[in-house]
Each structure stands twice: as C-alpha cells, then as structure tokens.
N, C-alpha and C positions, 0 to 999 in steps of 0.2 A: 680827623684822625679816630681810627677804630678805635683804639685803647680810650682814649678818650670816653667815647661813647659808651663803650662798655661799662666805665666805671662811673659814669653820671648819675647810674640808679641812686647812689648813695648821698644826692645832694637834698634827698627828703630827710636826711639825718646828719645834720650836719656835724654834730657832736661826735657821733658814730664815725665820720671822714676823718675828723680831726683826730680822734685815739689813732685810726690806722696810718694817718701819716705821720704824726709824732711817734710813733713805733717805727717808722724808717728813718727817723731823725731828718725829716725834712719839714714838718711844722714845728716850728718853735715858739710858736705865741702860746696864749691862755685856751686852755680847754673851755670855751665862753659858749660853743653852740650858734657862732654867728659866723657869716661867710662874708670875709673881709679881703682884703688885699693880701693879707699872710697866708690865708687859708689857699687863695686861688693861686697865688706861686707855688705852694707847696702840692697842691692839686695838679699842675701843669708839668711839675718837674715829675711825680708821678708817674704821668701818663707819658713823659716822653722817655722815661727809662723804662717803661712798660712795651714801648714802641720800639726799642732798640732792642731788648730781650727778644721780641715778637721776631725782628727782621734776623737776629742771630741765629734762632733755633727753628724759626718756621712758623706758619699760621696753620689753624687747623679750621675745621666747619665752625659755623656762625654761632652757633649755640656754647660750642667749647670754649671758643673766645671770649666771648660776654663773663663765662663764669672763670676761666683762667686769670682773666684782667683784673678780676677781682680779689685776687690774691696777693700777698706778702710778694715784693718781688724776689728774695729768695725760693718761697715758695712756688712762685710760676716757673722759674729755671727749672725746679725739679718736675713740675707737672710736667713740663712739656717734653723733657727728657723721657717722662714716663709714658706717657700718651705716645710720643713718636716710636718708642720701643715695640707696644701692644700695636699699634698699626701694622708695623712692619711685620709683626708676627702672624699677620692673616685675621685678627679680630675686629671687626666693626665697632669700635669703641668711641664713647664720646663725655665729655664732662660733663654731667649735667645740674650740677650744683658745687658752687663755688662758696664765698663768703657770705654769711647772713648776718642784715641786724638782729638787734634785741628783738625789736618789734617783728620780724619775718620770722626768727625762730619762736618766737611765742606764738605765732599764728599756724605753723607746723604743729606745735606742740596739743594745740584745740583740736586737729584733726583726729575724728573717733572720739572725743571728750566732750562732756558738757553736752550732750546731744547733737553734736555736730556730725554730719554721715562721715562714712568711709573708716578703712581701716586707722590706725595708730601708726604713725610714721616715726616717731621719735618720742624718747624719753625723757630730752632736755629741754626744758624751757631757756629763755633767752638768757644769755651769760653763761649758760652751762654747756656749750658744746664749742667744739673747736673750731666749729665752720663759724665762729662767733668772732675768731682772732685773726682772720687772715691767712690760717696754716691748714687748711681741711680742704677737700675736694673729695665728689662722689663721681663715680663713674657709672655708664649705662652701656650695655651691648647690644646691639640691635642686627636684625636679619637685613639679607640684602634689599626686602621690601621695606624696611624701616620698622620693623615690629618689634617690641621691646621683649629682652631675651630673660630670664628670670634663672636658669638653670646653674645651680652651684659649681658645676665642673667648669664653666663657660668664666665664672669669674676668678675659680683656682688657677684657671690657665693663664689669664688675663695679669692676674698678679706673680704668678713663674716668671712671666716672659719681662713683666715690667719693672718688678720691684728694683731699687736699688738701696745701695745703705742708707742711704739720707730719707728714707720712706718708711714709715709705720703704717702696716695694712691691718685693718678694722677687722680682716678674715682670721686672725691671729688670739682676736681677744676670746678668753674663755667665758666670760658672763654674758657675753650679750654679741655673740658673732655677726659683724657688718661687713660682708665682702665687698659691695661697691664702695666702702668708705677708704679712704687715703688720707696720711696727714704727716706732716715733717716730723721728723725724727728727733727728740733731744738726747743728750747727751748723760742726763740726769732725768729720772722721774719726777715730773710737774703735775700738780693736783690742776683740776680747773681753777679752784680758788685762787691759786696761785696766778695761773695765767691771766685769770679776770682782773687780778689785781694791778698786775703789770700793765695789762692792758688799758683800763680803765685812768690809770696815771699817765698814758701817755708813754711809758716807756718800753723798749724795743726786749723782745723775746728772743728775737734772732741770736744772741751770743750764746744760748743754751743749745744749739743746734748743732 
C-alpha cells in the first residue's frame, strides 16, 4: 500500500515514529525506541487511516504523496484540500517537504554552515521546526517542463487560492517570510518549545487546532 511505503522512512528513527503515533492516540506503549508488536499495530493503523484519507480526497504525484503521508492525519486532510484547490487554480504545485525527523532537520541546518557547501536553507535545528511535529509542509511550483519557479508572485497566488481557515501561511510572517511554507493553524499561539514538549511526551497537539 502506498501509504505504508511513504511512511516507512521513519523506521530508522523508531522513537520519533512512536512519538508521531502516540500523538495520534494510536500508540499507547512506552516511548522506548523499540519496534515491537504495539508499534507495528499502531503503524499499520496509521497507514490504513492515511489510505482512507487518500481515497476520500484524492491522490497526487508521487513526491507529494510521500510527503503528505508523513504528516499527522488531520494535517494530511488540510494539506490535500489545499493542494487540490491550488491545482484546480491552474498552478503546477507539489508538496516537496513534509515531516522531518530531528536528525533530518539537523542535516538541513548544516547546509551552508560549518564549511558545508550551498546556501543556508533553514534557521531551525532539530526539534525547533514545525516540520518536526507532523503539522507543516512546503510546496514547490514548477513549469510545464519541470523547472522550479522561485518568483514570489507565484507563491502569493498559490496562497490566495489555497488557503483555508485551518492553515497558517509562512508568507505572512514578518521576521522571516517563508512563502513555500504552510502549517496547521492553532486556536492559540503555541511556542516551538511547547510543541516540542508535547511531542516528545507523545501527547496530541491536534486538540489545539
């Protein structure tokens, strides 16, 4: 099943996976980093629910699917509705990033730092990005030939078409506008430290949305 295949890359960080599943109230065991029967059952249930959401709201290109299926179940719904709206508006958009483990986040943070080549792509270390909690995704807009588009106007238009009340757009941020970035909107302002604390204890944050 595609949903299972998309989520399987978190198998190399079992504790991270357990936290994601616990936040969905699917995993009720100890956060011990060991892949046993309880983790497997929770994982399979997550995969089944992901497949049901995909069937209900529609599937997209392979890259988008891999990233959407890494998100929390509620965020998957919000993201799929957003993506469908933007595509229907005639914009060639894909979800190019979804949930990232702390390790993956730290690898991104090292880009352009400590002698590593390339531009800096994030200011957030592992555990300090909304991408680390299953609630955020990034988009890319592409030409018909597959070229990556960077013009701000295109991303502004995607937001205009796709935003719903459940979504917070990074393009509205004053200190560090991030036009490709979207995340689940919460009813109250939650700090990264608060989100991280809930996540690391395996507690749901969906009730705040």
